[in-house]
C-alpha angles and dihedrals in degrees: 000000000000118000135182129222115231120190110227127190113207130187111247095249092053092046090051089052091050090049093050091047092049091051094047091049094044093241134131116253091254093049090049090053093047091049093047089053092048092048098040104042096076090052091046091050092047093051104036111022114105116245129209111259119227116235120257118267113237090259093050090048093052090048095047096047102033116118113270113208092194092054092043089057090052094051092046091052091047092050090057093057117102119251096238118167096015114131117218 
């Protein structure tokens, strides 16, 4: 099995936590890091990976893009405010 070395900089607190975990689990530091990646990647992917969004249904589309009198009033009021302090 071919493997690649990857230099990794860790903050001291995190490195200390990895060392304590490796010692408690009876693993080398490298094995503890490899195992933490194997165990943690699915959770990382689940929480942070982007998902494909499904398109709006016709009803959702009508609701999302329908005129909104309340918002229209806000934008009209904001457009009447002077542009003070804006550099051109």
